C-alpha positions in Angstrom: 75.9 -58.4 -59.8 72.9 -60.2 -57.9 70.2 -57.5 -57.2 68.6 -59.7 -54.6 71.9 -60.0 -52.4 72.5 -56.5 -53.2 69.4 -55.4 -51.8 69.6 -57.7 -48.9 73.0 -56.1 -48.1 71.4 -52.7 -48.1 68.7 -53.4 -46.1 71.0 -54.8 -43.2 73.7 -52.3 -43.5 70.9 -49.6 -43.3 69.6 -51.5 -40.1 73.0 -51.6 -38.7 73.6 -47.8 -39.2 70.2 -47.2 -37.7 68.8 -45.5 -41.0 65.5 -46.0 -42.4 65.3 -47.4 -45.7 63.2 -44.5 -46.8 66.2 -42.1 -46.1 68.8 -43.9 -47.8 67.8 -42.7 -51.6 68.0 -39.0 -50.4 71.2 -39.5 -48.5 72.5 -41.2 -51.7 71.5 -38.6 -54.4 69.2 -41.1 -56.4 65.5 -41.0 -57.0 63.2 -42.7 -54.5 61.1 -44.5 -57.7 64.5 -45.9 -58.9 65.6 -46.9 -55.4 62.3 -48.7 -54.8 62.3 -50.4 -58.2 66.1 -51.8 -57.7 64.8 -52.8 -54.2 61.9 -54.5 -55.4 63.8 -56.5 -58.1 62.3 -54.4 -61.1 65.4 -52.9 -62.0 69.0 -53.9 -62.0 71.4 -51.6 -59.8 73.8 -50.2 -62.0 77.7 -49.6 -60.8 76.8 -45.9 -60.4 73.9 -46.6 -58.1 75.8 -49.0 -55.9 78.5 -46.6 -55.7 76.1 -43.7 -54.6 74.2 -45.9 -52.2 77.2 -47.5 -50.7 78.8 -43.6 -50.1 75.6 -42.9 -48.4 75.8 -45.9 -46.1 79.6 -45.1 -45.5 80.4 -48.6 -47.2 82.9 -49.7 -49.6 81.2 -50.6 -52.8 83.1 -53.9 -53.1 82.2 -55.1 -49.7 78.5 -54.5 -50.7 78.7 -56.7 -53.5 81.0 -59.4 -52.5 80.4 -60.2 -48.7 77.9 -61.9 -46.6 75.6 -59.4 -45.0 77.1 -60.1 -41.5 80.5 -59.1 -42.6 79.9 -55.8 -44.4 82.3 -53.2 -43.0 82.8 -49.5 -43.3 85.9 -48.4 -45.5 88.9 -47.5 -43.5 89.0 -43.7 -42.6 91.2 -41.7 -45.2 91.4 -44.3 -47.8 91.0 -43.2 -51.4 90.3 -44.7 -54.5 93.3 -45.5 -56.8 94.8 -43.1 -58.9 93.0 -42.7 -62.3 89.8 -44.6 -60.9 88.1 -41.3 -59.5 85.4 -39.6 -61.6 85.9 -36.1 -62.6 83.1 -33.6 -62.1 
């Protein structure tokens, strides 16, 4: 997972959604300091972090990690995680 590419995606998707980047960590339920550290390249994003940020941006985490910034799309409404892959709790 490329932190630089991921952070560029986050910046672009937030812009496309009309969100201030400073609002993303609160919407995602992650600490602002950790969000800043990842965005500045001082820490690597974990899968949990990517999932939380993706959800706050109404975005499929796979799209965030694998597609160019210009091709990031929202997940289809009503889509669910495959059986057995959802976290409990």
